[in-house]
C-alpha beads as a LAMMPS data file, in Angstrom:
LAMMPS data file: protein, C-alpha beads

452 atoms
451 bonds

1 atom types
1 bond types

-500.0 500.0 xlo xhi
-500.0 500.0 ylo yhi
-500.0 500.0 zlo zhi

Masses

1 110.0

Atoms # bond

1 1 1 -278.459 -349.709 -418.475
2 1 1 -275.256 -347.834 -419.220
3 1 1 -271.753 -349.047 -418.430
4 1 1 -271.578 -346.456 -415.639
5 1 1 -274.819 -347.770 -414.084
6 1 1 -273.530 -351.336 -414.113
7 1 1 -270.145 -350.336 -412.719
8 1 1 -271.620 -348.459 -409.738
9 1 1 -274.073 -351.287 -409.043
10 1 1 -271.287 -353.869 -409.133
11 1 1 -269.262 -351.758 -406.702
12 1 1 -272.297 -351.629 -404.398
13 1 1 -272.666 -355.414 -404.654
14 1 1 -269.000 -355.910 -403.752
15 1 1 -269.436 -353.656 -400.716
16 1 1 -272.552 -355.496 -399.536
17 1 1 -271.020 -358.949 -400.038
18 1 1 -268.098 -357.889 -397.805
19 1 1 -270.424 -356.435 -395.141
20 1 1 -272.544 -359.187 -393.533
21 1 1 -272.733 -357.229 -390.244
22 1 1 -272.524 -353.554 -389.208
23 1 1 -269.014 -354.249 -387.891
24 1 1 -267.872 -355.557 -391.259
25 1 1 -269.483 -352.623 -393.081
26 1 1 -267.572 -350.203 -390.853
27 1 1 -264.322 -352.133 -391.415
28 1 1 -264.752 -351.993 -395.201
29 1 1 -265.401 -348.258 -394.966
30 1 1 -262.241 -347.751 -392.913
31 1 1 -260.226 -349.736 -395.478
32 1 1 -261.522 -347.483 -398.275
33 1 1 -260.889 -344.321 -396.275
34 1 1 -257.351 -345.420 -395.414
35 1 1 -256.679 -346.166 -399.075
36 1 1 -257.826 -342.658 -400.024
37 1 1 -255.524 -340.973 -397.532
38 1 1 -257.946 -340.414 -394.638
39 1 1 -256.455 -340.684 -391.157
40 1 1 -257.936 -341.529 -387.737
41 1 1 -258.974 -338.450 -385.744
42 1 1 -258.766 -338.303 -381.963
43 1 1 -260.183 -334.798 -381.569
44 1 1 -256.987 -333.399 -380.062
45 1 1 -254.983 -332.274 -383.087
46 1 1 -255.277 -329.032 -385.046
47 1 1 -256.957 -329.114 -388.435
48 1 1 -256.453 -327.221 -391.692
49 1 1 -257.835 -327.058 -395.216
50 1 1 -257.047 -330.282 -397.075
51 1 1 -257.186 -332.544 -394.019
52 1 1 -259.124 -335.816 -394.339
53 1 1 -260.039 -337.653 -391.143
54 1 1 -262.372 -340.316 -389.757
55 1 1 -263.696 -341.554 -386.420
56 1 1 -264.642 -345.209 -385.813
57 1 1 -267.120 -345.507 -382.943
58 1 1 -267.477 -348.889 -381.189
59 1 1 -266.563 -350.760 -384.354
60 1 1 -269.877 -350.227 -386.131
61 1 1 -270.328 -346.482 -386.792
62 1 1 -268.087 -344.347 -388.995
63 1 1 -267.804 -340.560 -389.197
64 1 1 -265.533 -339.179 -391.918
65 1 1 -264.843 -335.629 -393.040
66 1 1 -262.686 -333.552 -395.367
67 1 1 -261.782 -329.910 -394.752
68 1 1 -262.228 -327.559 -397.701
69 1 1 -261.486 -323.884 -398.212
70 1 1 -262.971 -321.297 -395.819
71 1 1 -264.405 -323.991 -393.509
72 1 1 -265.516 -321.619 -390.751
73 1 1 -267.329 -319.380 -393.242
74 1 1 -269.306 -322.086 -395.038
75 1 1 -270.400 -324.687 -392.485
76 1 1 -270.969 -328.411 -392.840
77 1 1 -272.345 -330.411 -395.766
78 1 1 -273.428 -333.660 -394.116
79 1 1 -274.891 -336.993 -395.203
80 1 1 -276.254 -339.356 -392.537
81 1 1 -276.992 -343.050 -393.052
82 1 1 -276.878 -346.226 -390.927
83 1 1 -274.931 -349.476 -391.062
84 1 1 -277.388 -351.857 -389.369
85 1 1 -280.293 -353.858 -390.817
86 1 1 -283.225 -355.812 -389.350
87 1 1 -282.567 -359.476 -388.728
88 1 1 -281.860 -362.130 -386.124
89 1 1 -279.226 -361.865 -383.408
90 1 1 -277.704 -364.704 -381.386
91 1 1 -278.528 -364.768 -377.672
92 1 1 -276.022 -365.598 -374.917
93 1 1 -275.822 -369.297 -373.911
94 1 1 -277.304 -369.948 -377.302
95 1 1 -277.083 -373.688 -377.990
96 1 1 -280.276 -375.723 -377.652
97 1 1 -280.323 -379.500 -378.160
98 1 1 -283.689 -380.857 -379.281
99 1 1 -284.790 -383.800 -381.472
100 1 1 -281.148 -384.722 -382.089
101 1 1 -280.517 -381.251 -383.518
102 1 1 -278.317 -378.445 -382.321
103 1 1 -280.230 -375.169 -382.601
104 1 1 -279.314 -371.600 -381.753
105 1 1 -281.432 -369.309 -379.621
106 1 1 -282.065 -365.983 -381.360
107 1 1 -283.874 -362.735 -380.792
108 1 1 -285.341 -360.385 -383.352
109 1 1 -283.323 -357.259 -384.117
110 1 1 -285.466 -354.429 -385.463
111 1 1 -288.441 -355.184 -387.699
112 1 1 -287.544 -357.886 -390.253
113 1 1 -290.050 -359.650 -392.508
114 1 1 -289.644 -362.921 -390.660
115 1 1 -291.027 -365.427 -393.158
116 1 1 -288.269 -364.475 -395.624
117 1 1 -285.674 -365.989 -393.270
118 1 1 -286.929 -369.557 -393.604
119 1 1 -285.342 -372.304 -395.736
120 1 1 -282.292 -370.292 -396.753
121 1 1 -278.590 -371.083 -396.300
122 1 1 -277.488 -368.855 -393.435
123 1 1 -274.309 -368.113 -391.544
124 1 1 -273.004 -365.927 -388.722
125 1 1 -271.025 -362.692 -388.693
126 1 1 -270.205 -360.024 -386.145
127 1 1 -267.621 -359.302 -383.500
128 1 1 -266.148 -361.311 -380.639
129 1 1 -264.596 -359.785 -377.515
130 1 1 -261.477 -361.609 -376.345
131 1 1 -259.521 -361.500 -373.119
132 1 1 -256.677 -358.996 -373.055
133 1 1 -254.172 -357.616 -370.559
134 1 1 -256.307 -354.475 -370.192
135 1 1 -259.724 -355.225 -368.682
136 1 1 -261.040 -351.886 -369.966
137 1 1 -259.988 -352.627 -373.543
138 1 1 -260.715 -356.227 -374.561
139 1 1 -259.368 -357.417 -377.881
140 1 1 -262.068 -357.248 -380.557
141 1 1 -262.036 -359.609 -383.535
142 1 1 -264.405 -359.766 -386.478
143 1 1 -265.797 -363.148 -387.400
144 1 1 -267.507 -364.161 -390.628
145 1 1 -268.141 -367.859 -391.136
146 1 1 -268.161 -367.681 -394.916
147 1 1 -270.056 -370.890 -395.526
148 1 1 -273.649 -371.933 -394.907
149 1 1 -273.886 -373.492 -391.450
150 1 1 -277.467 -372.662 -390.465
151 1 1 -281.022 -373.232 -391.662
152 1 1 -284.426 -372.279 -390.270
153 1 1 -286.666 -375.018 -391.685
154 1 1 -290.343 -374.460 -392.383
155 1 1 -292.956 -376.919 -391.173
156 1 1 -294.278 -379.066 -394.040
157 1 1 -297.580 -377.933 -395.505
158 1 1 -299.043 -381.390 -394.696
159 1 1 -298.609 -380.545 -390.995
160 1 1 -299.700 -376.920 -391.347
161 1 1 -302.453 -376.924 -393.944
162 1 1 -303.402 -373.258 -393.564
163 1 1 -299.823 -371.988 -393.796
164 1 1 -300.621 -369.933 -396.891
165 1 1 -303.640 -368.343 -395.240
166 1 1 -302.365 -367.886 -391.682
167 1 1 -298.650 -367.415 -391.345
168 1 1 -298.216 -366.179 -387.782
169 1 1 -294.677 -366.866 -386.603
170 1 1 -293.939 -367.762 -382.973
171 1 1 -290.621 -365.993 -382.475
172 1 1 -289.460 -367.998 -379.462
173 1 1 -290.379 -371.325 -381.087
174 1 1 -289.863 -370.999 -384.839
175 1 1 -286.785 -368.788 -385.102
176 1 1 -284.269 -371.357 -383.815
177 1 1 -281.856 -372.036 -386.682
178 1 1 -280.417 -375.550 -386.870
179 1 1 -276.615 -375.563 -386.819
180 1 1 -276.105 -379.331 -386.958
181 1 1 -277.382 -382.819 -386.270
182 1 1 -276.297 -384.833 -383.242
183 1 1 -275.834 -388.580 -383.196
184 1 1 -273.962 -390.603 -380.583
185 1 1 -273.498 -393.514 -382.970
186 1 1 -272.687 -391.834 -386.280
187 1 1 -270.193 -389.178 -387.230
188 1 1 -271.891 -385.840 -387.766
189 1 1 -268.765 -383.888 -388.711
190 1 1 -267.880 -382.952 -392.228
191 1 1 -264.432 -382.954 -393.736
192 1 1 -263.460 -379.430 -394.732
193 1 1 -260.816 -378.599 -397.293
194 1 1 -257.399 -379.077 -395.679
195 1 1 -258.637 -381.075 -392.678
196 1 1 -256.776 -384.229 -391.720
197 1 1 -258.615 -387.375 -390.639
198 1 1 -257.609 -386.646 -387.048
199 1 1 -258.993 -383.089 -387.263
200 1 1 -262.320 -384.372 -388.600
201 1 1 -262.566 -386.930 -385.800
202 1 1 -261.780 -384.229 -383.225
203 1 1 -264.504 -381.953 -384.633
204 1 1 -266.985 -384.856 -384.588
205 1 1 -266.212 -385.499 -380.928
206 1 1 -266.543 -381.826 -380.069
207 1 1 -269.910 -381.557 -381.799
208 1 1 -271.298 -384.734 -380.224
209 1 1 -270.385 -383.601 -376.747
210 1 1 -271.305 -379.925 -377.080
211 1 1 -273.440 -378.767 -374.167
212 1 1 -276.158 -376.087 -374.265
213 1 1 -273.751 -373.511 -372.840
214 1 1 -270.874 -374.382 -375.174
215 1 1 -271.471 -372.150 -378.187
216 1 1 -268.160 -370.492 -377.352
217 1 1 -266.408 -373.781 -378.196
218 1 1 -267.779 -373.592 -381.738
219 1 1 -266.665 -369.976 -382.088
220 1 1 -263.234 -370.767 -380.676
221 1 1 -262.746 -373.557 -383.206
222 1 1 -263.737 -371.279 -386.081
223 1 1 -261.480 -368.449 -384.896
224 1 1 -258.514 -370.563 -383.847
225 1 1 -258.489 -369.198 -380.289
226 1 1 -258.912 -370.721 -376.860
227 1 1 -262.486 -371.014 -375.666
228 1 1 -261.502 -369.454 -372.341
229 1 1 -260.388 -366.274 -374.147
230 1 1 -263.885 -365.568 -375.503
231 1 1 -265.630 -363.144 -373.167
232 1 1 -268.642 -362.084 -375.218
233 1 1 -269.937 -361.689 -378.770
234 1 1 -272.357 -359.741 -380.928
235 1 1 -273.365 -362.007 -383.802
236 1 1 -276.016 -361.786 -386.497
237 1 1 -277.430 -364.317 -388.914
238 1 1 -277.078 -363.465 -392.594
239 1 1 -278.000 -364.884 -395.975
240 1 1 -274.938 -366.453 -397.593
241 1 1 -276.339 -366.078 -401.134
242 1 1 -274.337 -363.205 -402.667
243 1 1 -275.960 -360.000 -403.867
244 1 1 -276.399 -359.865 -407.637
245 1 1 -277.859 -358.004 -410.605
246 1 1 -281.172 -359.317 -411.929
247 1 1 -283.462 -358.525 -414.847
248 1 1 -283.175 -359.014 -418.602
249 1 1 -280.975 -355.936 -418.831
250 1 1 -279.413 -356.158 -415.341
251 1 1 -281.613 -353.262 -414.342
252 1 1 -282.180 -354.368 -410.729
253 1 1 -280.028 -355.135 -407.703
254 1 1 -281.052 -358.014 -405.427
255 1 1 -279.196 -357.884 -402.124
256 1 1 -279.394 -358.314 -398.370
257 1 1 -279.044 -355.142 -396.289
258 1 1 -279.773 -352.875 -399.270
259 1 1 -281.544 -350.865 -396.574
260 1 1 -279.332 -349.182 -395.679
261 1 1 -275.930 -350.202 -397.025
262 1 1 -277.015 -348.743 -400.359
263 1 1 -276.930 -345.273 -398.828
264 1 1 -273.750 -345.992 -396.839
265 1 1 -272.046 -346.945 -400.094
266 1 1 -273.398 -343.896 -401.932
267 1 1 -272.315 -341.435 -399.219
268 1 1 -268.840 -342.973 -398.980
269 1 1 -268.454 -342.950 -402.770
270 1 1 -269.495 -339.291 -402.917
271 1 1 -267.129 -338.255 -400.125
272 1 1 -264.170 -340.006 -401.748
273 1 1 -265.091 -338.760 -405.216
274 1 1 -265.934 -335.129 -404.396
275 1 1 -264.016 -332.385 -406.144
276 1 1 -262.293 -329.436 -404.465
277 1 1 -264.811 -327.758 -402.199
278 1 1 -265.528 -325.074 -399.644
279 1 1 -266.608 -325.833 -396.087
280 1 1 -266.572 -329.224 -394.398
281 1 1 -267.855 -332.400 -396.057
282 1 1 -268.924 -335.029 -393.509
283 1 1 -270.611 -338.418 -393.575
284 1 1 -272.139 -339.951 -390.442
285 1 1 -272.894 -343.653 -390.756
286 1 1 -274.612 -344.489 -387.470
287 1 1 -275.480 -347.885 -386.019
288 1 1 -278.682 -349.048 -384.265
289 1 1 -281.162 -347.066 -386.373
290 1 1 -283.382 -350.137 -386.637
291 1 1 -283.788 -350.331 -382.846
292 1 1 -284.243 -346.652 -382.035
293 1 1 -280.772 -345.084 -382.371
294 1 1 -280.402 -344.434 -378.632
295 1 1 -276.876 -345.749 -378.120
296 1 1 -273.355 -344.300 -378.140
297 1 1 -273.053 -344.936 -381.857
298 1 1 -276.678 -344.097 -382.666
299 1 1 -278.160 -340.925 -384.128
300 1 1 -279.850 -340.158 -380.815
301 1 1 -276.484 -339.653 -379.128
302 1 1 -274.372 -336.496 -379.051
303 1 1 -271.552 -338.172 -380.998
304 1 1 -272.023 -336.266 -384.257
305 1 1 -272.461 -332.930 -382.497
306 1 1 -269.328 -333.566 -380.432
307 1 1 -267.306 -334.378 -383.544
308 1 1 -268.561 -331.235 -385.285
309 1 1 -267.610 -329.110 -382.282
310 1 1 -264.126 -330.643 -382.103
311 1 1 -263.657 -329.923 -385.819
312 1 1 -264.521 -326.248 -385.348
313 1 1 -262.154 -325.945 -382.373
314 1 1 -259.457 -327.836 -384.288
315 1 1 -259.733 -325.197 -387.021
316 1 1 -259.147 -322.460 -384.451
317 1 1 -262.796 -321.517 -384.170
318 1 1 -264.723 -320.549 -381.061
319 1 1 -267.857 -321.843 -379.372
320 1 1 -269.736 -319.079 -381.140
321 1 1 -268.302 -320.192 -384.497
322 1 1 -269.602 -323.696 -383.776
323 1 1 -273.108 -322.498 -382.923
324 1 1 -273.176 -320.215 -385.960
325 1 1 -272.232 -323.142 -388.215
326 1 1 -275.688 -324.669 -387.795
327 1 1 -277.348 -321.908 -389.817
328 1 1 -274.884 -322.412 -392.676
329 1 1 -275.048 -326.218 -392.714
330 1 1 -277.246 -328.751 -394.520
331 1 1 -278.014 -332.446 -393.946
332 1 1 -279.017 -335.220 -396.337
333 1 1 -280.589 -337.951 -394.206
334 1 1 -280.112 -340.894 -396.564
335 1 1 -282.264 -343.981 -395.971
336 1 1 -283.984 -346.134 -398.564
337 1 1 -287.536 -345.364 -399.753
338 1 1 -290.514 -347.491 -400.784
339 1 1 -291.039 -348.158 -404.488
340 1 1 -294.445 -348.662 -406.093
341 1 1 -295.059 -352.429 -406.005
342 1 1 -296.571 -353.847 -409.221
343 1 1 -298.695 -356.396 -407.328
344 1 1 -299.768 -354.117 -404.461
345 1 1 -300.277 -350.730 -406.057
346 1 1 -303.098 -349.993 -403.623
347 1 1 -300.541 -349.844 -400.788
348 1 1 -299.067 -346.631 -402.198
349 1 1 -300.285 -343.059 -401.901
350 1 1 -302.602 -341.915 -404.684
351 1 1 -300.324 -339.184 -406.034
352 1 1 -296.810 -339.973 -404.732
353 1 1 -295.612 -343.266 -406.188
354 1 1 -291.825 -343.530 -406.690
355 1 1 -290.707 -346.212 -409.110
356 1 1 -287.456 -348.131 -409.412
357 1 1 -284.889 -346.589 -411.782
358 1 1 -286.835 -343.336 -412.054
359 1 1 -284.492 -341.455 -409.746
360 1 1 -283.795 -340.858 -406.046
361 1 1 -286.675 -340.005 -403.734
362 1 1 -287.486 -337.060 -401.458
363 1 1 -289.466 -338.286 -398.449
364 1 1 -292.073 -336.069 -396.793
365 1 1 -294.450 -336.436 -393.850
366 1 1 -296.836 -334.011 -392.161
367 1 1 -295.807 -335.529 -388.811
368 1 1 -292.156 -334.610 -389.561
369 1 1 -291.096 -338.215 -389.106
370 1 1 -289.080 -337.202 -392.165
371 1 1 -287.349 -333.868 -391.660
372 1 1 -288.047 -332.511 -395.162
373 1 1 -289.770 -329.128 -395.416
374 1 1 -290.556 -326.926 -398.421
375 1 1 -287.480 -324.730 -398.083
376 1 1 -285.073 -327.652 -397.773
377 1 1 -286.867 -329.550 -400.543
378 1 1 -286.338 -326.596 -402.883
379 1 1 -282.604 -326.672 -402.152
380 1 1 -282.362 -330.388 -402.838
381 1 1 -284.319 -330.139 -406.093
382 1 1 -281.894 -327.508 -407.335
383 1 1 -278.956 -329.784 -406.472
384 1 1 -280.642 -332.544 -408.494
385 1 1 -281.018 -330.216 -411.469
386 1 1 -277.344 -329.258 -411.298
387 1 1 -276.463 -332.970 -411.209
388 1 1 -278.837 -333.599 -414.161
389 1 1 -280.818 -336.128 -412.154
390 1 1 -284.600 -336.409 -411.862
391 1 1 -285.918 -336.887 -408.331
392 1 1 -289.212 -338.375 -407.145
393 1 1 -291.359 -337.678 -404.072
394 1 1 -292.672 -340.159 -401.510
395 1 1 -295.456 -339.689 -398.981
396 1 1 -297.226 -342.448 -397.077
397 1 1 -300.870 -343.225 -397.595
398 1 1 -302.783 -341.062 -395.136
399 1 1 -304.057 -344.122 -393.260
400 1 1 -300.588 -345.661 -392.793
401 1 1 -297.826 -344.755 -390.369
402 1 1 -294.508 -343.755 -391.908
403 1 1 -291.176 -345.279 -391.007
404 1 1 -288.396 -343.533 -389.115
405 1 1 -284.933 -342.341 -390.125
406 1 1 -281.844 -340.876 -388.515
407 1 1 -282.769 -337.418 -389.827
408 1 1 -285.140 -336.087 -387.143
409 1 1 -282.975 -337.517 -384.347
410 1 1 -279.871 -335.919 -385.820
411 1 1 -281.363 -332.436 -385.987
412 1 1 -282.550 -332.688 -382.381
413 1 1 -278.888 -332.363 -381.416
414 1 1 -277.623 -330.422 -384.452
415 1 1 -280.367 -328.016 -385.605
416 1 1 -279.473 -327.774 -389.284
417 1 1 -281.706 -327.668 -392.346
418 1 1 -282.061 -330.881 -394.289
419 1 1 -284.099 -333.421 -396.210
420 1 1 -284.806 -337.134 -396.013
421 1 1 -283.895 -338.956 -399.201
422 1 1 -283.371 -342.493 -400.445
423 1 1 -283.599 -344.788 -403.436
424 1 1 -286.859 -346.654 -404.149
425 1 1 -286.730 -350.376 -403.284
426 1 1 -289.098 -353.333 -402.930
427 1 1 -289.403 -355.662 -399.917
428 1 1 -287.835 -353.306 -397.391
429 1 1 -286.779 -355.289 -394.289
430 1 1 -286.940 -358.653 -396.081
431 1 1 -283.842 -360.832 -395.976
432 1 1 -283.234 -359.665 -399.569
433 1 1 -284.411 -356.376 -401.052
434 1 1 -284.578 -355.120 -404.625
435 1 1 -283.499 -351.742 -405.958
436 1 1 -282.588 -350.096 -409.248
437 1 1 -279.207 -350.308 -410.978
438 1 1 -279.528 -346.795 -412.403
439 1 1 -280.733 -345.293 -409.112
440 1 1 -277.475 -346.023 -407.278
441 1 1 -275.460 -344.130 -409.874
442 1 1 -277.964 -341.243 -409.795
443 1 1 -277.781 -340.973 -406.001
444 1 1 -273.984 -340.889 -406.048
445 1 1 -274.049 -338.119 -408.662
446 1 1 -276.409 -336.044 -406.498
447 1 1 -274.281 -336.556 -403.395
448 1 1 -271.094 -335.643 -405.246
449 1 1 -272.732 -332.451 -406.448
450 1 1 -273.889 -331.730 -402.897
451 1 1 -270.330 -332.120 -401.613
452 1 1 -268.787 -330.095 -404.449

Bonds

1 1 1 2
2 1 2 3
3 1 3 4
4 1 4 5
5 1 5 6
6 1 6 7
7 1 7 8
8 1 8 9
9 1 9 10
10 1 10 11
11 1 11 12
12 1 12 13
13 1 13 14
14 1 14 15
15 1 15 16
16 1 16 17
17 1 17 18
18 1 18 19
19 1 19 20
20 1 20 21
21 1 21 22
22 1 22 23
23 1 23 24
24 1 24 25
25 1 25 26
26 1 26 27
27 1 27 28
28 1 28 29
29 1 29 30
30 1 30 31
31 1 31 32
32 1 32 33
33 1 33 34
34 1 34 35
35 1 35 36
36 1 36 37
37 1 37 38
38 1 38 39
39 1 39 40
40 1 40 41
41 1 41 42
42 1 42 43
43 1 43 44
44 1 44 45
45 1 45 46
46 1 46 47
47 1 47 48
48 1 48 49
49 1 49 50
50 1 50 51
51 1 51 52
52 1 52 53
53 1 53 54
54 1 54 55
55 1 55 56
56 1 56 57
57 1 57 58
58 1 58 59
59 1 59 60
60 1 60 61
61 1 61 62
62 1 62 63
63 1 63 64
64 1 64 65
65 1 65 66
66 1 66 67
67 1 67 68
68 1 68 69
69 1 69 70
70 1 70 71
71 1 71 72
72 1 72 73
73 1 73 74
74 1 74 75
75 1 75 76
76 1 76 77
77 1 77 78
78 1 78 79
79 1 79 80
80 1 80 81
81 1 81 82
82 1 82 83
83 1 83 84
84 1 84 85
85 1 85 86
86 1 86 87
87 1 87 88
88 1 88 89
89 1 89 90
90 1 90 91
91 1 91 92
92 1 92 93
93 1 93 94
94 1 94 95
95 1 95 96
96 1 96 97
97 1 97 98
98 1 98 99
99 1 99 100
100 1 100 101
101 1 101 102
102 1 102 103
103 1 103 104
104 1 104 105
105 1 105 106
106 1 106 107
107 1 107 108
108 1 108 109
109 1 109 110
110 1 110 111
111 1 111 112
112 1 112 113
113 1 113 114
114 1 114 115
115 1 115 116
116 1 116 117
117 1 117 118
118 1 118 119
119 1 119 120
120 1 120 121
121 1 121 122
122 1 122 123
123 1 123 124
124 1 124 125
125 1 125 126
126 1 126 127
127 1 127 128
128 1 128 129
129 1 129 130
130 1 130 131
131 1 131 132
132 1 132 133
133 1 133 134
134 1 134 135
135 1 135 136
136 1 136 137
137 1 137 138
138 1 138 139
139 1 139 140
140 1 140 141
141 1 141 142
142 1 142 143
143 1 143 144
144 1 144 145
145 1 145 146
146 1 146 147
147 1 147 148
148 1 148 149
149 1 149 150
150 1 150 151
151 1 151 152
152 1 152 153
153 1 153 154
154 1 154 155
155 1 155 156
156 1 156 157
157 1 157 158
158 1 158 159
159 1 159 160
160 1 160 161
161 1 161 162
162 1 162 163
163 1 163 164
164 1 164 165
165 1 165 166
166 1 166 167
167 1 167 168
168 1 168 169
169 1 169 170
170 1 170 171
171 1 171 172
172 1 172 173
173 1 173 174
174 1 174 175
175 1 175 176
176 1 176 177
177 1 177 178
178 1 178 179
179 1 179 180
180 1 180 181
181 1 181 182
182 1 182 183
183 1 183 184
184 1 184 185
185 1 185 186
186 1 186 187
187 1 187 188
188 1 188 189
189 1 189 190
190 1 190 191
191 1 191 192
192 1 192 193
193 1 193 194
194 1 194 195
195 1 195 196
196 1 196 197
197 1 197 198
198 1 198 199
199 1 199 200
200 1 200 201
201 1 201 202
202 1 202 203
203 1 203 204
204 1 204 205
205 1 205 206
206 1 206 207
207 1 207 208
208 1 208 209
209 1 209 210
210 1 210 211
211 1 211 212
212 1 212 213
213 1 213 214
214 1 214 215
215 1 215 216
216 1 216 217
217 1 217 218
218 1 218 219
219 1 219 220
220 1 220 221
221 1 221 222
222 1 222 223
223 1 223 224
224 1 224 225
225 1 225 226
226 1 226 227
227 1 227 228
228 1 228 229
229 1 229 230
230 1 230 231
231 1 231 232
232 1 232 233
233 1 233 234
234 1 234 235
235 1 235 236
236 1 236 237
237 1 237 238
238 1 238 239
239 1 239 240
240 1 240 241
241 1 241 242
242 1 242 243
243 1 243 244
244 1 244 245
245 1 245 246
246 1 246 247
247 1 247 248
248 1 248 249
249 1 249 250
250 1 250 251
251 1 251 252
252 1 252 253
253 1 253 254
254 1 254 255
255 1 255 256
256 1 256 257
257 1 257 258
258 1 258 259
259 1 259 260
260 1 260 261
261 1 261 262
262 1 262 263
263 1 263 264
264 1 264 265
265 1 265 266
266 1 266 267
267 1 267 268
268 1 268 269
269 1 269 270
270 1 270 271
271 1 271 272
272 1 272 273
273 1 273 274
274 1 274 275
275 1 275 276
276 1 276 277
277 1 277 278
278 1 278 279
279 1 279 280
280 1 280 281
281 1 281 282
282 1 282 283
283 1 283 284
284 1 284 285
285 1 285 286
286 1 286 287
287 1 287 288
288 1 288 289
289 1 289 290
290 1 290 291
291 1 291 292
292 1 292 293
293 1 293 294
294 1 294 295
295 1 295 296
296 1 296 297
297 1 297 298
298 1 298 299
299 1 299 300
300 1 300 301
301 1 301 302
302 1 302 303
303 1 303 304
304 1 304 305
305 1 305 306
306 1 306 307
307 1 307 308
308 1 308 309
309 1 309 310
310 1 310 311
311 1 311 312
312 1 312 313
313 1 313 314
314 1 314 315
315 1 315 316
316 1 316 317
317 1 317 318
318 1 318 319
319 1 319 320
320 1 320 321
321 1 321 322
322 1 322 323
323 1 323 324
324 1 324 325
325 1 325 326
326 1 326 327
327 1 327 328
328 1 328 329
329 1 329 330
330 1 330 331
331 1 331 332
332 1 332 333
333 1 333 334
334 1 334 335
335 1 335 336
336 1 336 337
337 1 337 338
338 1 338 339
339 1 339 340
340 1 340 341
341 1 341 342
342 1 342 343
343 1 343 344
344 1 344 345
345 1 345 346
346 1 346 347
347 1 347 348
348 1 348 349
349 1 349 350
350 1 350 351
351 1 351 352
352 1 352 353
353 1 353 354
354 1 354 355
355 1 355 356
356 1 356 357
357 1 357 358
358 1 358 359
359 1 359 360
360 1 360 361
361 1 361 362
362 1 362 363
363 1 363 364
364 1 364 365
365 1 365 366
366 1 366 367
367 1 367 368
368 1 368 369
369 1 369 370
370 1 370 371
371 1 371 372
372 1 372 373
373 1 373 374
374 1 374 375
375 1 375 376
376 1 376 377
377 1 377 378
378 1 378 379
379 1 379 380
380 1 380 381
381 1 381 382
382 1 382 383
383 1 383 384
384 1 384 385
385 1 385 386
386 1 386 387
387 1 387 388
388 1 388 389
389 1 389 390
390 1 390 391
391 1 391 392
392 1 392 393
393 1 393 394
394 1 394 395
395 1 395 396
396 1 396 397
397 1 397 398
398 1 398 399
399 1 399 400
400 1 400 401
401 1 401 402
402 1 402 403
403 1 403 404
404 1 404 405
405 1 405 406
406 1 406 407
407 1 407 408
408 1 408 409
409 1 409 410
410 1 410 411
411 1 411 412
412 1 412 413
413 1 413 414
414 1 414 415
415 1 415 416
416 1 416 417
417 1 417 418
418 1 418 419
419 1 419 420
420 1 420 421
421 1 421 422
422 1 422 423
423 1 423 424
424 1 424 425
425 1 425 426
426 1 426 427
427 1 427 428
428 1 428 429
429 1 429 430
430 1 430 431
431 1 431 432
432 1 432 433
433 1 433 434
434 1 434 435
435 1 435 436
436 1 436 437
437 1 437 438
438 1 438 439
439 1 439 440
440 1 440 441
441 1 441 442
442 1 442 443
443 1 443 444
444 1 444 445
445 1 445 446
446 1 446 447
447 1 447 448
448 1 448 449
449 1 449 450
450 1 450 451
451 1 451 452
């Protein structure tokens, strides 16, 4: 691994460690955009070459663009990714008291590999809606409890002898993380750094007397707000073990949410690092891809198309200029790809077997579940050559159904040419996934070339 490979991978790790939820990922992106001189865009102001703007949609989706030379003559160069990941989400009225334990009621978000969530130190992150003076605009606060407070314990093998042969998981029964133990006689609180004896005793009392509908009291204590001010929340469980480099030569990245924060990081890095360019560079980091994308901030909405149209009008263009821009534009739908697994090589296609650290991947499917076609693939391969990067090709085994991406949904609303791409990883949708250190740097180089 070169110094450049390690540096880009470490930057990715820092981004992931700061992004335990889609809301946090979007907030980190906004911080980076602000630092680079990007400004919020409301769609009402005029635009000109050199402008750099962004739109934050519902706190979890980010659209950012920079205006180059001759923008109405060149069209859009776009990269689409998504900020969300499969996992477990907290239900309303979440607390359950059973067997002297306080558990949280969860539901499955997307398609996670569930058995990977057991016996790990977990915590909670997301957003909380608070009472405000404007009922239409509640105050929104991010919360990240940066210490392990949860565990989903496995049943001992002595009580489940066939666990290694039959591992069916009952979602409503088994996926109830334990947040604490309850005892009327003994203190169950724990002194935290800086707590006084009185504060510990107060927390113990609060925990002992917490009722099944009192999860808000726990959140209020963590946030330092009144319980009555909490109106709602959108919270996800996450693995508190930080992302890291692994391998004898640090050649692999082990991280939660590598699908798809790896591509969010790459697209943001390319946008911020692109050289002077023609046309309009734009990244669209949607939310809710893992559950179908059919929300305001999802790829199935008209949000991206609306932003593109406002940009054209802001540049003094017409409706016809906007419609004509589709033929001049190109989309990279960036979502991670499957790598050849050393222990399950039979799961891969016979002739298309991407491997970690052998370069970014073009994804193809006869069903067009990936939007790549021959013409667009040729364009992307030439970009790779100009960036001096080797690319690989992925196709599913013919007897297996392919996954989905934001690409086909995006071009339903914005009929531009494009390809589906990603970096090869193992254990997609597990609580931790593994990718290549060199691949992240290669993907950023390709995206920078695309934008330049």
